[in-house]
Phi, psi and omega in degrees: 000137181284160177296145180272156178242128180264124182235159175228134176240133177237128180243114180254107182254195182289323186253323187226162170235132189230151182232136171231125170248130184214155173257138182240125177207137177053040176078006183243134178260124180244120183293134175254315181206141177220126182225156178217137174228137175275120180238345179052050179302326183277012180308115176076359185298324183300328182260331185260334183076014181215153173287133177288145180304318181289330176293318176297319180299316178298317183293317180293326177296318177294320178300318180299318178295315180295322180299320176297318180296316180299315180296317181295331183277350180070040181294137182263329177225141181221140172225133179247115179250140176238143190241230195312308189294335187264002187289318191233013184289152183284335183249038183290339177298323178296320177296313179303313183296320180294320178292315181298321180300326185267329184246341184079010174226151175273149176291144172268117175274098187274152178289161177300326180292317178293321178303315180296316181295320179292321176298318180297314181299316180294317185290329187261354177298123180084007184286336183303327182294340182271352181055049180270130181289138175257175356294153177258144167250113176268126181242120178247099182269105181263197179280322183250338183213166175234125178263128176244128179219126180255134179191185179213198183298339180273354178122195186281134175260318181204147181208149177201148173254124180253142182280062173217131180204174186295319179286314182300314182288327176296313181294327181283321194231322193262084186258338181274166179224102001284169179301138180281163177301318180296319179295316179295323178295318180293318179295319179297318178299318179297311180298314181298321179297320179291320177294325176298327187273349188295144177278351180283124180285087186300329184293345180279346185289135176251349178213132177259119179247121180255137180229165174078179197299320179300309184293316182293330176291315176303317179297317180298321178292316180300322182274359178057042179288137179279342171208154184293127182229102182303326182294327178281323183291319186297121181066023171292149178243119182253111181295152186307313181299320179292321178298315180296316179299317184290313180295322180296319179295317180297322180291325188259354184275166176275162176300322180298318179295320180291328178298331181283352181270113187296336183281350181264119177300138180307328180286352179252352187306317187275350183239354186293334179298316178293321177297320178296322179297315178300315181297318180297314181294323178294313179301318181301325178294327189265341194311314185294334184263352184287143179295320171227132188281083182204168175253128174262124185258135178236132173283344182265134187209218184300326178302314180292323177296317178296317181296318179296317180294319181295318183289331185262011179295000000 
């Protein structure tokens, strides 16, 4: 067996910042540590075009904690990727400087296409053992954007990043508690228009694979978990009727009702309804073409894709 290489991948999105430390040997990635913190870096970005000072403060505090973890673990290679929220902000230099101060590396502001490809690589690594029919559509519903990537065992066929996410759609449309019929109708119209415009041929998908916090939270609620359990979530299959019931409840419930659900992280309580709406509308587009009408959930996503790419450089 060859010597292992310890790598760290950090993904800073609109809503959360996540860390994966893993060992790589003989083509296999073995998880050492995986953490997630809700920092809401993208708070207000859709309307202001800049990171809010308190959002930067939350993010830098999380970065400092992660930097300590990375140093203690003896990581040999590290990559920090930032996605939707950091692409076009006016004060991104301040963000860059804060990350560099804590990690000694600058964040890579990756394109939506690269983000999608990395998510696909992470989500589909090891999928062959499950005998899942392709092509697969991997959907990464984030806070500011949703990455859609269609591919199979031979790799990516088409990918696109759409400007719709749980935080963005909540800030644009879902202001009441619970969301009103008119607000949900407006959000649905927005999501449907973006899905209509995608260059990804959704009708070719035979399996829908959902990754990242929105999807894994929906799965945890659907499975009635009393606490979030990654081992149960990873490769869970959520049948269409259960998926519809769960997303509909999340869209129509109050924040107080969602707070009472132990599987929902407190930082997702106010935005999970919009994320559920995006997932529901996407599934509805694919339902007729799926080999089995269900959602396959993966705990592995862009973090794993970044770690695999970093280790195999």
